[in-house]
VOSERO-440616 format. One record per residue (C-alpha): residue number from 1; y, z, x; residue in three letters. Coordinates in Angstrom, 2 decimals, decimal comma. Example, Ala and Ser with C-alpha at 12.3 -4.5 7.8 and 13.67 -1.06 7.14 Angstrom:
BEGIN
<1 <-4,50 7,80 12,30> "ALA">;
<2 <-1,06 7,14 13,67> "SER">;
# end
This chain:
BEGIN
<1 <50,91 -25,05 -85,75> "MET">;
<2 <51,31 -28,32 -83,77> "PHE">;
<3 <53,83 -30,70 -85,35> "PRO">;
<4 <53,03 -34,29 -86,26> "ASP">;
<5 <56,55 -35,44 -85,99> "VAL">;
<6 <59,83 -33,80 -85,21> "ILE">;
<7 <63,25 -34,53 -86,81> "TYR">;
<8 <66,20 -33,40 -84,58> "PHE">;
<9 <69,88 -33,18 -84,45> "GLU">;
<10 <70,80 -34,58 -81,03> "PRO">;
<11 <73,23 -31,92 -80,29> "GLU">;
<12 <70,33 -29,36 -80,45> "SER">;
<13 <69,22 -30,77 -77,00> "LEU">;
<14 <72,39 -29,34 -75,40> "ASN">;
<15 <70,82 -25,80 -75,97> "TYR">;
<16 <68,35 -24,16 -73,64> "LYS">;
<17 <65,85 -23,67 -76,51> "LEU">;
<18 <66,25 -27,31 -77,57> "GLY">;
<19 <65,40 -28,44 -74,25> "LYS">;
<20 <62,31 -26,20 -73,96> "MET">;
<21 <61,15 -27,59 -77,26> "LEU">;
<22 <61,65 -31,09 -76,12> "GLN">;
<23 <59,44 -30,42 -73,03> "ASP">;
<24 <56,84 -28,58 -75,07> "LYS">;
<25 <56,35 -31,26 -77,65> "PHE">;
<26 <57,10 -34,36 -75,52> "ASN">;
<27 <54,01 -36,18 -76,88> "GLN">;
<28 <55,23 -35,99 -80,41> "VAL">;
<29 <57,63 -38,63 -81,98> "LYS">;
<30 <61,21 -37,26 -82,12> "TRP">;
<31 <63,50 -38,83 -84,79> "ILE">;
<32 <67,20 -38,22 -84,65> "PRO">;
<33 <69,03 -36,96 -87,74> "ILE">;
<34 <72,64 -36,17 -88,79> "GLU">;
<35 <71,91 -32,91 -90,69> "ASN">;
<36 <68,81 -30,72 -90,81> "HIS">;
<37 <69,81 -29,89 -94,49> "ASN">;
<38 <69,74 -33,49 -95,69> "ASN">;
<39 <66,90 -35,75 -94,27> "ILE">;
<40 <67,18 -38,59 -97,00> "LYS">;
<41 <63,70 -40,06 -96,13> "GLU">;
<42 <61,99 -36,75 -96,82> "LEU">;
<43 <63,95 -35,87 -99,96> "ARG">;
<44 <62,76 -39,28 -101,44> "LYS">;
<45 <59,11 -38,28 -100,92> "ASN">;
<46 <56,82 -37,59 -103,89> "GLN">;
<47 <55,70 -33,98 -104,60> "ASN">;
<48 <52,13 -34,95 -103,62> "ARG">;
<49 <53,47 -35,40 -99,98> "GLU">;
<50 <54,28 -31,61 -99,94> "PHE">;
<51 <51,31 -30,51 -97,66> "ALA">;
<52 <51,87 -33,55 -95,19> "ASN">;
<53 <55,62 -32,60 -94,94> "MET">;
<54 <54,73 -29,00 -93,97> "LYS">;
<55 <53,32 -30,56 -90,75> "ARG">;
<56 <56,81 -31,73 -89,79> "HIS">;
<57 <59,17 -29,70 -87,54> "LEU">;
<58 <62,97 -29,83 -87,94> "ILE">;
<59 <65,24 -28,73 -85,18> "ILE">;
<60 <68,90 -28,17 -85,58> "GLY">;
<61 <71,96 -25,87 -85,17> "ILE">;
<62 <72,52 -23,14 -87,63> "ARG">;
<63 <76,13 -23,37 -88,93> "LYS">;
<64 <76,02 -20,45 -91,41> "THR">;
<65 <76,06 -16,95 -89,88> "LEU">;
<66 <77,24 -15,06 -92,88> "LYS">;
<67 <75,39 -11,84 -93,69> "TYR">;
<68 <74,37 -10,93 -97,16> "THR">;
<69 <74,37 -7,27 -98,09> "PRO">;
<70 <70,92 -5,95 -99,11> "ASN">;
<71 <69,93 -2,49 -100,54> "HIS">;
<72 <66,11 -2,28 -100,17> "LYS">;
<73 <64,81 -2,02 -96,69> "VAL">;
<74 <67,67 -3,41 -94,80> "SER">;
<75 <71,51 -3,23 -95,06> "ASP">;
<76 <71,86 -6,94 -94,42> "TYR">;
<77 <70,00 -10,17 -94,77> "LEU">;
<78 <70,63 -12,16 -91,61> "VAL">;
<79 <70,50 -15,86 -91,21> "PRO">;
<80 <68,45 -16,23 -88,08> "TYR">;
<81 <66,37 -18,62 -85,94> "THR">;
<82 <64,32 -20,42 -88,60> "SER">;
<83 <64,04 -21,13 -92,28> "SER">;
<84 <61,12 -22,41 -94,16> "GLY">;
<85 <57,55 -22,23 -93,08> "CYS">;
<86 <54,50 -24,25 -92,32> "SER">;
<87 <52,18 -22,21 -94,68> "ALA">;
<88 <51,71 -23,31 -98,36> "MET">;
<89 <51,82 -20,25 -100,61> "CYS">;
<90 <51,78 -21,64 -104,09> "LEU">;
<91 <54,42 -19,16 -105,23> "TYR">;
<92 <56,82 -19,31 -102,21> "CYS">;
<93 <60,27 -18,41 -103,10> "TYR">;
<94 <61,69 -20,90 -100,47> "LEU">;
<95 <60,56 -23,60 -102,74> "VAL">;
<96 <63,17 -22,51 -105,22> "CYS">;
<97 <65,87 -23,03 -102,61> "ASN">;
<98 <64,51 -26,04 -100,70> "TYR">;
<99 <62,19 -27,72 -103,34> "ASN">;
<100 <59,50 -29,86 -101,39> "LYS">;
<101 <61,73 -29,69 -98,35> "CYS">;
<102 <60,59 -26,20 -97,39> "SER">;
<103 <59,12 -27,16 -94,11> "TYR">;
<104 <59,71 -25,11 -90,91> "LEU">;
<105 <63,16 -25,60 -89,47> "ARG">;
<106 <64,17 -24,08 -86,09> "LEU">;
<107 <67,69 -23,33 -84,98> "PHE">;
<108 <68,57 -23,44 -81,24> "VAL">;
<109 <71,77 -21,59 -81,12> "ASN">;
<110 <69,82 -18,13 -80,89> "ARG">;
<111 <72,44 -16,68 -78,35> "GLU">;
<112 <75,25 -17,21 -80,89> "GLN">;
<113 <73,17 -15,38 -83,58> "MET">;
<114 <72,25 -12,45 -81,35> "MET">;
<115 <75,70 -12,02 -80,11> "ASP">;
<116 <76,83 -11,54 -83,72> "LYS">;
<117 <73,93 -9,31 -84,42> "LEU">;
<118 <74,56 -6,96 -81,49> "THR">;
<119 <78,41 -6,77 -82,16> "LYS">;
<120 <77,86 -5,87 -85,80> "THR">;
<121 <75,34 -3,13 -84,93> "ALA">;
<122 <77,64 -1,67 -82,15> "ARG">;
<123 <80,73 -1,68 -84,38> "SER">;
<124 <79,08 0,23 -87,26> "SER">;
<125 <79,53 4,13 -87,62> "GLU">;
<126 <75,83 4,26 -88,75> "LYS">;
<127 <72,55 2,64 -87,68> "ASP">;
<128 <72,30 -0,55 -89,75> "LEU">;
<129 <69,01 -2,27 -90,52> "VAL">;
<130 <69,04 -6,07 -90,19> "PHE">;
<131 <66,55 -8,22 -91,99> "GLU">;
<132 <65,84 -11,25 -89,74> "LEU">;
<133 <62,92 -12,76 -91,76> "GLY">;
<134 <64,11 -13,34 -95,17> "SER">;
<135 <63,97 -17,13 -94,83> "ASN">;
<136 <60,94 -17,55 -92,63> "SER">;
<137 <58,00 -15,91 -90,95> "ASP">;
<138 <59,14 -14,79 -87,45> "LEU">;
<139 <55,55 -14,09 -86,27> "VAL">;
<140 <54,58 -17,72 -87,12> "LEU">;
<141 <57,81 -19,06 -85,71> "GLU">;
<142 <57,09 -17,00 -82,43> "ASN">;
<143 <54,11 -19,18 -81,62> "GLU">;
<144 <56,39 -22,18 -81,27> "LEU">;
<145 <59,49 -20,74 -79,70> "THR">;
<146 <58,92 -17,22 -78,29> "GLY">;
<147 <62,03 -16,21 -80,32> "ASN">;
<148 <60,69 -12,88 -81,73> "LEU">;
<149 <59,76 -11,78 -78,22> "GLU">;
<150 <63,24 -12,87 -76,95> "TRP">;
<151 <64,96 -11,14 -79,88> "THR">;
<152 <63,11 -7,81 -79,44> "ILE">;
<153 <63,70 -7,67 -75,69> "GLU">;
<154 <67,40 -8,15 -76,18> "ARG">;
<155 <68,10 -6,09 -79,26> "PHE">;
<156 <66,21 -3,19 -77,64> "SER">;
<157 <69,09 -3,02 -75,04> "LEU">;
<158 <71,32 -1,76 -77,88> "GLN">;
<159 <71,87 1,87 -78,58> "GLU">;
<160 <72,32 1,42 -82,46> "LYS">;
<161 <70,81 -0,39 -85,23> "GLY">;
<162 <67,33 -1,71 -86,36> "TYR">;
<163 <65,85 -5,14 -86,96> "ILE">;
<164 <63,10 -5,73 -89,36> "THR">;
<165 <60,88 -8,77 -90,58> "PHE">;
<166 <57,93 -9,37 -92,76> "PRO">;
<167 <54,96 -11,45 -91,90> "THR">;
<168 <51,73 -12,89 -93,38> "LYS">;
<169 <50,31 -13,60 -89,75> "PHE">;
<170 <48,38 -11,69 -87,31> "ASP">;
<171 <49,46 -13,14 -84,00> "LYS">;
<172 <51,31 -10,02 -82,74> "VAL">;
<173 <49,59 -9,64 -79,26> "GLU">;
<174 <52,78 -11,01 -77,42> "PRO">;
<175 <54,78 -8,20 -79,07> "LEU">;
<176 <52,54 -5,22 -78,25> "LEU">;
<177 <53,79 -4,62 -74,69> "SER">;
<178 <57,46 -5,06 -75,34> "LEU">;
<179 <59,87 -2,17 -74,79> "ASN">;
<180 <61,23 -2,17 -78,38> "HIS">;
<181 <62,56 1,39 -78,13> "LYS">;
<182 <61,55 2,08 -81,71> "GLY">;
<183 <64,26 -0,19 -83,13> "ARG">;
<184 <61,95 -2,78 -84,69> "VAL">;
<185 <60,21 -2,55 -88,15> "ILE">;
<186 <57,42 -4,91 -88,79> "MET">;
<187 <56,34 -5,11 -92,42> "ARG">;
<188 <52,86 -6,75 -93,13> "MET">;
<189 <52,48 -8,57 -96,42> "SER">;
<190 <49,10 -8,01 -97,99> "VAL">;
<191 <47,16 -9,42 -100,99> "ASN">;
<192 <43,44 -9,45 -102,05> "PRO">;
<193 <41,47 -11,88 -99,75> "GLN">;
<194 <40,60 -14,03 -102,77> "GLU">;
<195 <44,28 -14,42 -103,59> "ILE">;
<196 <45,04 -15,24 -99,80> "ILE">;
<197 <42,24 -17,87 -99,84> "ARG">;
<198 <43,12 -19,54 -103,11> "LYS">;
<199 <46,98 -19,17 -103,32> "ILE">;
<200 <48,32 -18,34 -99,78> "GLU">;
<201 <47,25 -21,44 -97,89> "PHE">;
<202 <47,59 -21,42 -94,25> "GLY">;
<203 <48,20 -17,73 -93,72> "THR">;
<204 <46,04 -15,05 -91,85> "SER">;
<205 <43,09 -13,49 -93,62> "PRO">;
<206 <43,45 -9,81 -94,90> "LEU">;
<207 <41,39 -8,19 -92,35> "ASP">;
<208 <43,32 -9,67 -89,50> "LEU">;
<209 <46,55 -8,80 -91,09> "ARG">;
<210 <45,37 -5,03 -91,36> "ILE">;
<211 <44,32 -5,13 -87,64> "LYS">;
<212 <47,61 -6,55 -86,69> "ALA">;
<213 <49,47 -3,74 -88,56> "LEU">;
<214 <47,32 -1,12 -86,79> "ASN">;
<215 <48,08 -2,75 -83,46> "GLN">;
<216 <51,84 -2,74 -84,06> "MET">;
<217 <51,77 0,88 -85,15> "CYS">;
<218 <49,69 1,93 -82,09> "GLU">;
<219 <52,25 0,06 -79,89> "ALA">;
<220 <54,95 2,43 -81,31> "GLY">;
<221 <56,67 0,01 -83,76> "TYR">;
<222 <57,85 1,31 -87,13> "LYS">;
<223 <55,61 -0,33 -89,76> "VAL">;
<224 <55,75 -1,08 -93,50> "GLY">;
<225 <53,51 -2,87 -95,87> "MET">;
<226 <54,40 -5,18 -98,74> "LEU">;
<227 <51,93 -5,71 -101,64> "ILE">;
<228 <53,59 -8,88 -102,31> "ALA">;
<229 <53,65 -10,78 -104,62> "PRO">;
<230 <51,40 -9,14 -107,07> "VAL">;
<231 <49,73 -12,20 -108,77> "VAL">;
<232 <48,19 -11,24 -112,13> "MET">;
<233 <45,43 -13,59 -112,46> "VAL">;
<234 <42,54 -12,88 -114,89> "ASN">;
<235 <40,66 -10,35 -112,80> "ASN">;
<236 <43,71 -8,97 -111,01> "TRP">;
<237 <42,84 -5,24 -111,55> "MET">;
<238 <39,52 -5,61 -109,87> "ARG">;
<239 <41,11 -7,52 -106,88> "LEU">;
<240 <43,81 -5,26 -106,32> "TYR">;
<241 <41,48 -2,27 -106,54> "GLN">;
<242 <39,36 -3,86 -103,96> "GLN">;
<243 <42,52 -4,53 -101,76> "LEU">;
<244 <43,54 -0,95 -101,90> "ILE">;
<245 <40,20 0,30 -101,09> "GLN">;
<246 <39,97 -1,98 -98,07> "GLN">;
<247 <43,33 -0,75 -96,94> "LEU">;
<248 <42,04 2,76 -97,37> "SER">;
<249 <38,99 1,88 -95,17> "ASP">;
<250 <40,62 -0,24 -92,49> "GLU">;
<251 <44,07 1,16 -91,91> "LEU">;
<252 <44,26 3,56 -89,10> "SER">;
<253 <45,13 7,27 -89,60> "GLU">;
<254 <48,33 6,65 -87,51> "ARG">;
<255 <49,36 3,70 -89,71> "ALA">;
<256 <48,72 5,74 -92,88> "LYS">;
<257 <50,85 8,50 -91,55> "SER">;
<258 <53,82 6,23 -90,64> "ASN">;
<259 <54,06 3,22 -92,97> "LEU">;
<260 <56,00 2,78 -96,33> "PHE">;
<261 <55,14 0,49 -99,14> "ILE">;
<262 <57,03 -2,27 -101,04> "GLU">;
<263 <55,61 -3,73 -104,24> "ILE">;
<264 <56,92 -7,07 -105,43> "ILE">;
<265 <55,66 -8,84 -108,58> "PHE">;
<266 <55,49 -12,70 -108,44> "MET">;
<267 <58,19 -14,90 -109,87> "THR">;
<268 <57,41 -18,48 -110,54> "TYR">;
<269 <59,36 -21,67 -111,51> "SER">;
<270 <59,27 -25,19 -113,04> "TYR">;
<271 <59,70 -26,48 -109,37> "VAL">;
<272 <56,70 -24,72 -108,21> "HIS">;
<273 <54,61 -25,94 -110,97> "ARG">;
<274 <55,76 -29,55 -110,63> "ALA">;
<275 <54,97 -29,55 -106,90> "ILE">;
<276 <51,66 -27,57 -107,21> "ASN">;
<277 <50,35 -29,90 -109,86> "THR">;
<278 <50,82 -32,93 -107,77> "GLU">;
<279 <50,18 -31,60 -104,21> "ALA">;
<280 <47,24 -29,22 -105,12> "PHE">;
<281 <45,78 -30,47 -108,32> "PRO">;
<282 <42,63 -28,32 -107,93> "ASN">;
<283 <44,34 -25,04 -107,10> "ALA">;
<284 <44,87 -22,08 -109,41> "VAL">;
<285 <47,56 -22,48 -112,11> "ASP">;
<286 <49,87 -19,51 -111,60> "LEU">;
<287 <51,76 -20,13 -114,87> "PHE">;
<288 <50,43 -18,08 -117,79> "ASP">;
<289 <52,68 -18,31 -120,83> "LYS">;
<290 <50,63 -15,52 -122,45> "SER">;
<291 <52,09 -12,85 -119,98> "ILE">;
<292 <55,11 -14,61 -118,61> "MET">;
<293 <58,77 -14,75 -119,81> "THR">;
<294 <61,95 -16,80 -118,86> "GLY">;
<295 <64,04 -15,49 -115,91> "ARG">;
<296 <67,05 -17,56 -115,42> "GLY">;
<297 <67,04 -21,24 -115,52> "ARG">;
<298 <63,57 -22,76 -114,85> "GLY">;
<299 <62,14 -19,47 -113,65> "LYS">;
<300 <59,39 -17,15 -114,95> "TYR">;
<301 <58,33 -13,62 -114,43> "CYS">;
<302 <55,89 -11,23 -115,97> "TYR">;
<303 <56,93 -9,68 -119,26> "SER">;
<304 <58,25 -6,17 -119,08> "ALA">;
<305 <55,17 -4,74 -120,85> "GLU">;
<306 <52,76 -6,58 -118,48> "VAL">;
<307 <54,72 -5,70 -115,41> "ARG">;
<308 <54,98 -2,00 -116,39> "ALA">;
<309 <51,10 -1,90 -116,80> "GLU">;
<310 <50,76 -3,34 -113,38> "GLY">;
<311 <53,19 -1,00 -111,68> "GLU">;
<312 <51,35 1,92 -113,18> "GLN">;
<313 <47,99 0,77 -112,18> "PHE">;
<314 <49,06 -0,03 -108,57> "LEU">;
<315 <50,84 3,30 -108,19> "LYS">;
<316 <47,72 5,23 -109,39> "LYS">;
<317 <45,45 3,28 -107,17> "GLN">;
<318 <47,63 3,85 -104,23> "LEU">;
<319 <48,04 7,45 -104,84> "ARG">;
<320 <44,30 7,95 -105,37> "ASP">;
<321 <43,11 6,01 -102,31> "LYS">;
<322 <46,06 6,38 -99,78> "LEU">;
<323 <47,66 9,65 -100,84> "GLY">;
<324 <51,44 10,15 -100,42> "ASN">;
<325 <52,55 7,05 -98,58> "ILE">;
<326 <56,07 6,47 -100,00> "PRO">;
<327 <56,60 3,40 -102,30> "ILE">;
<328 <60,18 2,65 -101,58> "ILE">;
<329 <60,78 0,22 -104,35> "TYR">;
<330 <59,04 -1,92 -106,95> "VAL">;
<331 <60,50 -5,16 -108,21> "VAL">;
# end
């Protein structure tokens, strides 16, 4: 990603990372803003401008460092060095939080965030797991900032705790030679290639994601895999059967022996549909009232019966093709 314009909080240039980004992108127009959370001229844009806005980069200082308890893969969701994304997945949950302003925001006060992370890890009686990528994709961000390399190198100096992040991107080469000491869990998100191509715009293709997972496992990282989100299009059974067969064929034996699986079914919303209809008028319509039901205000999920059918199908396919790889949760 190379941004077309950068909106920045002037104080961000007082930080080492802010100065580095200013030098790196000195040929791009920089526009000062008061608050990365409220850029009025972007909020006023029409939904059809969504894809163009994804080319913007926002640089600021993260104010909120409050951790949120989590009981799936991690103990805490950690506000970290970025939020939003330059990719344009039609179902992205960040759109629910940021609407059309789900562009990539970078936060330059990484030393402050790392300090809290290491202090929290050291003060716990047990090894805590910290989810750093719940609001962004750190592999994507790393191409701009080097923050993921920076984070792994510093966190690995600790004697306690683990960090984890999910990704839809394959650019893991800078991570392979790092001395992570087994305290980093990379989780690769996968979907059938047809869904990636038609729905997960701007992300890495399936074969490269599988290759990256194998590379990370070979480099000694702990690895997981998300089948997420499960998108129940008309031919979903055939697509996911093909996906699991491809995983069986292309995952290394070492990866198969070490990974775990998460399964997440898609949720959708009125906000998604409004943006997608205007920004991507020729794209797949993910709303299907025949199999969806309301889930809170303006949100939709698959009905209990349809979801149960999907869970049963996926578990059987995974068991038949990949054996006893643990499925740690289905939501």
